C-alpha positions in Angstrom: 66.2 12.0 78.5 69.8 11.8 79.6 72.0 8.8 79.2 72.5 7.1 82.6 76.2 6.5 82.0 77.0 9.6 80.1 74.9 12.4 81.6 76.1 14.9 79.1 74.5 12.8 76.3 70.9 12.6 75.4 69.2 9.3 74.6 68.2 9.5 71.0 65.0 8.6 69.2 67.0 5.9 67.4 67.8 4.4 70.9 64.1 4.3 71.6 63.4 2.7 68.2 66.0 0.0 69.0 64.3 -0.7 72.3 60.9 -1.0 70.7 62.3 -3.2 68.0 63.8 -5.5 70.6 60.6 -5.6 72.6 58.9 -6.8 69.5 61.6 -9.5 68.8 61.5 -10.8 72.4 57.7 -10.8 72.5 57.5 -12.8 69.2 60.2 -15.2 70.4 58.3 -15.9 73.6 54.8 -15.8 72.1 53.9 -13.1 74.6 52.2 -9.7 74.2 54.6 -6.7 74.1 53.1 -5.5 77.4 54.4 -8.7 79.1 58.0 -7.8 78.2 57.6 -4.2 79.1 56.0 -4.9 82.5 58.5 -7.7 83.3 61.5 -5.4 83.3 62.0 -2.8 86.0 62.2 0.9 85.2 65.9 0.9 86.3 66.7 -1.9 83.9 64.9 -0.1 81.1 67.0 3.0 81.8 70.1 0.8 81.6 68.9 -0.8 78.3 68.1 2.5 76.6 71.3 4.1 77.8 73.2 1.1 76.3 71.2 1.0 73.1 73.9 2.7 71.0 76.2 -0.3 71.9 73.5 -3.0 71.9 72.4 -2.2 68.4 75.8 -3.3 67.0 75.4 -6.7 68.8 73.8 -9.7 67.1 70.0 -9.2 67.7 69.6 -12.9 68.6 72.2 -12.5 71.4 70.5 -9.3 72.7 67.1 -11.1 72.6 68.5 -14.1 74.5 70.2 -11.9 77.0 67.0 -10.0 77.7 65.1 -13.3 78.2 67.7 -14.8 80.5 68.5 -11.7 82.6 64.8 -10.9 83.2 63.6 -14.4 83.6 61.0 -14.0 80.9 58.9 -17.1 80.1 57.1 -18.4 77.0 53.4 -17.9 76.6 50.7 -18.8 74.1 50.1 -15.6 72.1 51.0 -16.1 68.5 51.0 -12.7 66.8 51.6 -14.4 63.4 48.4 -16.5 63.7 46.4 -14.5 61.2 43.9 -15.0 58.5 46.1 -15.1 55.4 43.2 -13.6 53.3 43.2 -10.5 55.5 46.9 -10.3 56.1 49.1 -11.7 53.3 52.3 -10.3 54.8 53.0 -10.0 58.5 54.9 -6.8 59.4 58.5 -7.4 60.6 59.7 -6.7 64.1 61.6 -3.7 62.6 58.5 -2.3 61.1 56.5 -2.7 64.3 59.4 -1.2 66.3 59.0 1.9 64.2 55.2 2.0 64.7 55.6 1.9 68.4 58.6 4.3 68.7 56.6 6.8 66.6 53.6 6.4 68.9 55.7 6.9 72.0 57.4 10.0 70.6 54.1 11.5 69.3 52.4 11.1 72.7 55.4 12.1 74.8 54.3 14.8 77.3 56.6 17.4 78.8 58.4 16.1 81.8 57.9 12.5 80.7 60.9 10.5 79.8 61.1 7.8 77.1 60.7 5.0 79.5 57.6 6.3 81.3 56.1 7.0 77.9 57.0 3.5 76.6 55.4 1.8 79.6 52.3 4.0 79.2 51.9 3.3 75.5 52.5 -0.5 75.7 50.0 -0.8 78.5 47.2 1.0 76.5 44.4 -1.2 75.2 44.9 0.1 71.7 48.0 -2.1 71.4 45.7 -5.2 71.1 44.2 -3.5 68.0 47.6 -2.4 66.6 48.9 -6.0 67.1 45.9 -7.6 65.4 47.3 -8.0 61.9 43.9 -9.0 60.6 43.0 -5.4 60.6 45.1 -2.6 59.2 45.6 -0.4 62.3 49.4 -1.0 62.3 49.5 0.1 58.7 47.8 3.4 59.2 49.9 6.7 59.1 51.5 7.7 62.4 49.1 10.6 62.9 46.1 8.3 62.5 47.5 5.9 65.1 48.3 8.8 67.4 44.8 10.2 67.1 43.3 6.8 67.8 45.5 6.4 70.8 44.4 9.8 72.2 40.7 9.1 71.4 40.7 5.7 72.9 40.3 3.7 69.7 40.1 3.7 65.9 
């Protein structure tokens, strides 16, 4: 995928990772599912954000988070991802860890001719995300190839 502002540059996998990390941060802040954030932002805006990721990752993440919320009129919900059974999940994965899980899934299921944004929207709208985001089970903790296979097969 080419950078919107610098057409001679490719958007990197690290840029995608940053976007997935920020989706997780914003979702947790708003108590929304990741798909809410993904679907509330237009494709043009996603292209802008991923094209600016190299710059945005040097910003304070709280500022980037607040900018995304304000600029896209995102609202709070009632989904508490950290509301888990502590006997089943002693330690909740961080937004950084989950950003890595999702960026790997996007990259591993990327088809030819599909850009990062189309793949990102496809992945975050798949029903398997509700399993990955259920920290009472260990789906998020599985190796990347297991998560990819589960995604392709329609479940774990």
